N, CA, C and O atoms as a DFTB+ gen file, in Angstrom:
408 C
 N C O
     1  1       0.312      40.319     164.830
     2  2       0.638      39.492     165.938
     3  2      -0.849      38.172     165.615
     4  3      -1.591      37.663     164.775
     5  1      -0.487      38.225     166.917
     6  2      -1.975      36.919     167.037
     7  2      -2.537      37.225     168.536
     8  3      -2.128      37.954     169.440
     9  1      -3.418      36.533     168.432
    10  2      -4.863      36.875     168.950
    11  2      -4.533      37.765     170.579
    12  3      -4.822      38.854     171.075
    13  1      -3.651      36.348     171.029
    14  2      -3.358      36.778     172.537
    15  2      -1.767      37.953     173.616
    16  3      -1.090      38.025     174.642
    17  1      -2.245      38.911     171.557
    18  2      -0.575      39.543     172.456
    19  2      -1.809      40.669     172.091
    20  3      -1.161      41.668     171.778
    21  1      -2.944      40.942     171.997
    22  2      -3.301      42.195     172.110
    23  2      -4.542      42.469     173.125
    24  3      -5.482      41.688     172.978
    25  1      -4.681      43.432     174.103
    26  2      -5.355      43.312     174.853
    27  2      -6.574      44.458     175.212
    28  3      -6.436      45.515     175.829
    29  1      -7.690      43.938     174.672
    30  2      -8.762      44.883     174.670
    31  2      -8.095      46.346     172.675
    32  3      -7.889      47.555     172.574
    33  1      -8.049      45.171     171.670
    34  2      -7.285      45.812     170.837
    35  2      -5.983      46.633     170.976
    36  3      -5.552      47.233     169.991
    37  1      -5.408      46.676     172.041
    38  2      -4.224      47.829     172.866
    39  2      -3.611      46.416     171.699
    40  3      -4.059      45.409     171.151
    41  1      -2.429      47.123     171.808
    42  2      -0.535      45.811     171.359
    43  2       0.398      46.681     172.607
    44  3       0.716      47.831     172.912
    45  1       0.558      45.382     173.026
    46  2       1.347      45.279     174.063
    47  2       2.602      46.058     173.466
    48  3       2.919      45.589     172.372
    49  1       3.445      47.173     173.904
    50  2       4.835      47.894     174.216
    51  2       5.363      46.318     174.354
    52  3       5.919      45.937     173.323
    53  1       5.313      45.513     175.221
    54  2       7.117      44.645     174.767
    55  2       6.880      44.193     173.581
    56  3       7.900      44.230     172.893
    57  1       5.787      43.696     172.931
    58  2       5.899      42.430     171.797
    59  2       6.310      43.510     170.859
    60  3       7.268      43.295     170.116
    61  1       5.419      45.130     170.800
    62  2       6.220      45.467     169.359
    63  2       7.034      45.718     169.347
    64  3       7.378      45.901     168.179
    65  1       8.418      46.063     170.576
    66  2       9.471      46.647     170.554
    67  2      10.034      44.879     170.293
    68  3      10.698      44.456     169.346
    69  1       9.817      44.566     170.776
    70  2      10.637      43.175     170.066
    71  2      10.489      43.355     168.717
    72  3      11.377      43.852     168.026
    73  1       9.131      42.884     168.170
    74  2       8.932      42.639     166.903
    75  2       9.863      43.652     165.852
    76  3      10.432      43.294     164.821
    77  1       9.820      45.241     166.549
    78  2      10.760      46.399     165.326
    79  2      12.227      46.337     165.883
    80  3      13.111      47.128     165.554
    81  1      12.381      45.246     166.812
    82  2      13.941      44.686     166.503
    83  2      14.155      44.111     165.978
    84  3      15.038      44.518     165.222
    85  1      13.803      42.934     165.766
    86  2      14.355      41.336     165.361
    87  2      14.144      41.599     164.092
    88  3      14.944      41.173     163.259
    89  1      12.505      42.702     163.524
    90  2      12.244      42.465     162.139
    91  2      13.124      43.917     161.298
    92  3      13.867      43.875     160.317
    93  1      12.736      44.982     162.033
    94  2      13.824      46.227     161.682
    95  2      14.981      46.266     161.595
    96  3      15.673      46.174     160.580
    97  1      15.494      46.502     163.396
    98  2      17.354      47.006     163.797
    99  2      17.745      45.994     163.208
   100  3      18.400      46.211     162.188
   101  1      17.502      44.506     163.612
   102  2      18.788      43.966     163.807
   103  2      19.774      44.105     162.344
   104  3      20.885      44.462     161.951
   105  1      18.122      43.390     161.768
   106  2      19.517      43.172     160.061
   107  2      19.865      44.209     158.939
   108  3      20.329      44.065     157.808
   109  1      19.353      45.646     159.881
   110  2      19.847      46.596     159.958
   111  2      20.825      46.562     160.143
   112  3      21.699      46.984     159.386
   113  1      20.990      46.043     161.223
   114  2      22.968      47.163     162.139
   115  2      23.241      46.341     161.524
   116  3      23.991      46.849     160.691
   117  1      23.075      44.267     161.100
   118  2      24.289      43.081     160.852
   119  2      24.699      43.838     159.662
   120  3      25.908      44.054     159.572
   121  1      23.648      44.456     158.373
   122  2      24.377      45.342     157.248
   123  2      25.151      46.202     157.608
   124  3      26.333      46.355     157.299
   125  1      24.476      46.813     158.302
   126  2      24.746      47.842     158.563
   127  2      27.372      47.604     159.387
   128  3      28.462      47.733     158.830
   129  1      26.841      47.211     160.966
   130  2      27.985      46.405     160.662
   131  2      29.686      45.833     159.996
   132  3      30.872      46.104     160.184
   133  1      28.514      44.529     158.801
   134  2      29.840      44.405     157.701
   135  2      29.968      44.984     156.881
   136  3      31.073      44.888     156.347
   137  1      28.984      45.913     156.273
   138  2      29.730      47.630     155.840
   139  2      30.687      48.109     156.208
   140  3      31.715      48.074     155.531
   141  1      30.607      48.783     157.569
   142  2      31.381      49.181     158.148
   143  2      32.875      48.566     158.397
   144  3      33.991      49.055     158.227
   145  1      32.430      47.274     158.876
   146  2      34.001      46.942     159.017
   147  2      34.673      46.356     157.003
   148  3      35.834      46.205     156.622
   149  1      33.981      46.265     156.583
   150  2      35.101      46.146     155.588
   151  2      35.107      47.562     155.061
   152  3      36.043      47.720     154.277
   153  1      34.383      48.621     155.233
   154  2      35.465      49.566     154.337
   155  2      36.626      50.505     155.226
   156  3      37.196      51.539     154.877
   157  1      36.754      49.623     156.672
   158  2      37.796      50.177     157.802
   159  2      38.778      48.888     156.651
   160  3      39.461      49.286     155.707
   161  1      38.645      47.543     156.974
   162  2      39.320      47.048     156.254
   163  2      40.152      47.825     154.695
   164  3      41.356      47.630     154.530
   165  1      39.690      48.309     154.109
   166  2      39.339      48.248     152.030
   167  2      40.291      49.687     152.456
   168  3      40.794      50.174     151.444
   169  1      40.528      50.219     153.350
   170  2      41.038      52.129     153.323
   171  2      42.278      52.071     154.051
   172  3      42.342      51.117     154.827
   173  1      43.674      53.128     154.000
   174  2      44.772      52.333     155.139
   175  2      43.746      53.655     155.781
   176  3      42.813      54.422     155.541
   177  1      45.420      52.918     157.427
   178  2      44.499      53.832     159.250
   179  2      44.813      55.366     158.120
   180  3      44.252      55.662     157.065
   181  1      45.585      55.872     158.646
   182  2      45.519      57.155     157.499
   183  2      44.655      57.860     157.684
   184  3      44.387      58.695     158.548
   185  1      44.000      57.340     156.447
   186  2      42.892      57.688     155.333
   187  2      41.439      57.389     156.121
   188  3      40.373      57.999     156.038
   189  1      41.843      56.110     156.986
   190  2      40.265      55.420     158.476
   191  2      40.032      56.257     159.324
   192  3      39.151      56.166     160.179
   193  1      41.130      57.554     159.114
   194  2      41.022      57.800     161.113
   195  2      40.835      59.212     160.162
   196  3      41.981      59.600     159.936
   197  1      40.152      59.856     159.711
   198  2      39.412      61.291     158.996
   199  2      38.285      60.789     157.714
   200  3      38.150      61.090     156.528
   201  1      37.714      60.036     158.494
   202  2      36.558      59.794     157.674
   203  2      35.328      58.758     158.276
   204  3      35.818      57.930     159.044
   205  1      34.032      58.630     158.127
   206  2      33.338      57.918     158.937
   207  2      31.909      57.517     158.488
   208  3      31.195      58.514     158.601
   209  1      31.114      56.317     157.963
   210  2      29.787      55.941     157.451
   211  2      29.510      57.180     158.613
   212  3      29.931      57.642     159.674
   213  1      28.384      57.353     157.471
   214  2      27.216      58.337     158.757
   215  2      26.383      57.454     158.147
   216  3      26.256      56.483     158.894
   217  1      25.587      57.289     156.878
   218  2      24.052      56.325     156.718
   219  2      24.214      55.764     155.833
   220  3      24.934      56.149     154.911
   221  1      23.394      54.351     155.868
   222  2      23.292      53.932     154.884
   223  2      21.783      53.634     154.269
   224  3      21.075      53.019     155.066
   225  1      21.243      53.907     153.183
   226  2      20.219      54.374     152.425
   227  2      19.575      54.276     151.251
   228  3      20.270      54.532     150.267
   229  1      18.254      53.928     151.024
   230  2      18.384      53.820     149.271
   231  2      19.691      53.370     148.463
   232  3      19.555      53.623     147.266
   233  1      20.813      52.826     148.750
   234  2      21.998      51.848     147.672
   235  2      22.842      53.702     148.685
   236  3      23.813      53.106     149.151
   237  1      22.910      54.204     148.857
   238  2      23.409      55.171     148.867
   239  2      24.482      55.565     150.040
   240  3      23.994      56.357     150.846
   241  1      25.452      55.296     150.237
   242  2      26.820      54.756     151.437
   243  2      27.153      56.611     151.627
   244  3      28.065      57.131     150.985
   245  1      26.757      56.973     152.055
   246  2      27.125      58.307     153.357
   247  2      28.434      58.806     153.884
   248  3      28.546      59.179     155.052
   249  1      29.278      58.813     153.156
   250  2      30.727      58.873     153.899
   251  2      31.029      61.067     154.634
   252  3      30.929      62.090     153.956
   253  1      31.316      60.958     155.883
   254  2      31.591      62.525     156.974
   255  2      33.280      61.854     155.990
   256  3      33.693      60.807     155.492
   257  1      33.613      62.906     156.142
   258  2      34.805      62.891     155.998
   259  2      35.549      64.836     156.398
   260  3      35.141      65.843     155.819
   261  1      36.218      64.826     157.063
   262  2      37.365      66.106     158.314
   263  2      37.535      66.690     157.627
   264  3      37.093      67.815     157.858
   265  1      38.382      66.501     156.029
   266  2      39.056      67.876     155.642
   267  2      38.526      67.489     154.056
   268  3      37.811      66.524     153.787
   269  1      39.024      68.423     153.144
   270  2      38.860      68.801     151.516
   271  2      40.182      67.713     151.091
   272  3      40.018      66.902     150.179
   273  1      41.924      67.824     152.104
   274  2      42.001      66.763     150.621
   275  2      41.342      65.663     151.249
   276  3      40.346      65.226     150.673
   277  1      41.750      65.069     152.447
   278  2      40.720      63.935     152.572
   279  2      39.984      62.756     152.093
   280  3      40.046      61.529     152.018
   281  1      38.805      64.404     151.631
   282  2      38.188      63.588     150.841
   283  2      38.493      63.754     149.455
   284  3      38.409      62.697     148.830
   285  1      38.832      64.788     148.754
   286  2      39.913      64.137     147.303
   287  2      40.924      63.556     146.867
   288  3      41.592      63.548     145.833
   289  1      40.914      62.896     148.192
   290  2      42.011      61.703     148.007
   291  2      40.679      60.265     148.208
   292  3      40.761      59.074     147.908
   293  1      39.759      60.917     148.718
   294  2      38.332      59.150     148.178
   295  2      38.240      58.909     147.700
   296  3      38.307      57.728     147.359
   297  1      37.877      60.190     146.949
   298  2      36.461      60.555     145.388
   299  2      37.575      59.811     144.116
   300  3      37.108      59.308     143.094
   301  1      38.608      59.843     144.316
   302  2      40.141      59.944     143.781
   303  2      39.807      57.755     143.200
   304  3      39.562      57.252     142.104
   305  1      39.968      57.206     144.442
   306  2      39.467      55.923     144.554
   307  2      38.113      55.252     144.970
   308  3      38.161      54.104     145.410
   309  1      36.611      56.054     144.834
   310  2      35.620      55.572     145.317
   311  2      34.826      54.713     143.988
   312  3      33.691      54.238     144.006
   313  1      35.766      54.695     142.924
   314  2      34.864      53.907     142.026
   315  2      35.761      52.078     142.320
   316  3      35.150      51.031     142.109
   317  1      36.811      52.110     142.673
   318  2      37.392      50.938     143.048
   319  2      36.827      50.798     144.586
   320  3      36.632      49.585     144.508
   321  1      36.555      51.012     145.472
   322  2      35.708      51.414     146.728
   323  2      34.804      51.177     147.166
   324  3      34.686      50.874     148.353
   325  1      33.329      51.276     145.857
   326  2      32.247      51.151     146.007
   327  2      31.821      49.719     145.088
   328  3      30.666      49.300     145.023
   329  1      33.576      48.763     144.072
   330  2      33.063      47.834     143.491
   331  2      33.535      46.808     144.748
   332  3      33.126      45.697     145.087
   333  1      34.496      47.622     145.234
   334  2      35.252      46.309     146.776
   335  2      34.456      46.073     147.652
   336  3      34.496      45.030     148.303
   337  1      33.236      47.373     147.901
   338  2      31.912      46.996     148.468
   339  2      30.955      46.294     148.716
   340  3      30.554      45.755     149.747
   341  1      30.293      46.361     146.793
   342  2      29.087      46.020     146.113
   343  2      29.272      44.319     146.232
   344  3      28.302      43.565     146.311
   345  1      30.956      43.768     146.230
   346  2      31.554      42.566     146.506
   347  2      31.491      41.726     147.017
   348  3      30.994      40.630     146.759
   349  1      32.427      42.450     148.542
   350  2      32.436      42.463     149.931
   351  2      31.244      42.209     150.403
   352  3      31.246      41.377     151.311
   353  1      29.551      42.916     149.908
   354  2      28.700      42.845     151.126
   355  2      27.324      42.778     150.058
   356  3      26.959      43.792     149.462
   357  1      27.071      42.303     150.002
   358  2      26.159      42.207     148.789
   359  2      24.817      42.310     148.714
   360  3      24.113      42.438     147.713
   361  1      24.342      42.206     150.531
   362  2      22.827      42.420     151.479
   363  2      23.058      43.841     151.255
   364  3      21.937      44.340     151.160
   365  1      23.845      44.642     151.138
   366  2      23.991      46.098     151.700
   367  2      23.598      46.856     149.948
   368  3      22.453      47.272     149.776
   369  1      24.333      46.931     149.115
   370  2      22.734      46.502     147.392
   371  2      23.533      47.927     147.446
   372  3      22.729      48.845     147.282
   373  1      25.096      48.464     147.659
   374  2      25.190      49.711     147.696
   375  2      25.154      50.052     146.167
   376  3      25.192      49.216     145.263
   377  1      25.079      51.358     146.026
   378  2      25.456      51.659     144.052
   379  2      25.707      53.130     144.510
   380  3      25.392      54.129     143.862
   381  1      26.198      53.112     145.480
   382  2      26.492      55.304     145.367
   383  2      27.584      55.083     146.731
   384  3      27.731      54.344     147.704
   385  1      28.092      56.030     146.196
   386  2      29.208      56.753     147.828
   387  2      28.957      57.991     148.122
   388  3      29.554      58.739     147.347
   389  1      28.383      58.499     148.841
   390  2      28.781      60.120     148.469
   391  2      29.655      60.712     150.021
   392  3      29.256      60.158     151.045
   393  1      30.491      61.497     150.155
   394  2      31.260      62.303     150.808
   395  2      30.346      63.493     151.243
   396  3      29.696      64.315     150.598
   397  1      30.536      63.283     152.556
   398  2      30.314      64.749     153.011
   399  2      31.358      65.738     153.701
   400  3      31.885      65.363     154.749
   401  1      31.570      66.551     153.351
   402  2      32.886      67.766     154.421
   403  2      32.540      67.926     155.887
   404  3      31.662      68.784     155.985
   405  1      32.889      67.435     157.059
   406  2      32.535      67.595     158.353
   407  2      31.882      69.439     158.443
   408  3      31.478      69.899     159.511
């Protein structure tokens, strides 16, 4: 931070919040939105209604699924889904999909 943004050694909260949003939250949100949009395009509507992305971290996409039968169906096509996500959203750097039963 520039010297005029500190007052007596104290960081201004508005400046710190803006930096956090601009440097951490906004880029992550953009990646998440891209992956979520692509995920919904890849899945048939019926299957998409039974799962949702809950987290993206460390190269892993975590997907919550509401039924064992839909989880099984997603696992069967997970290799192809992963390949499509990797090609369609390079910035996401997804290496693995983890399905979790709700």
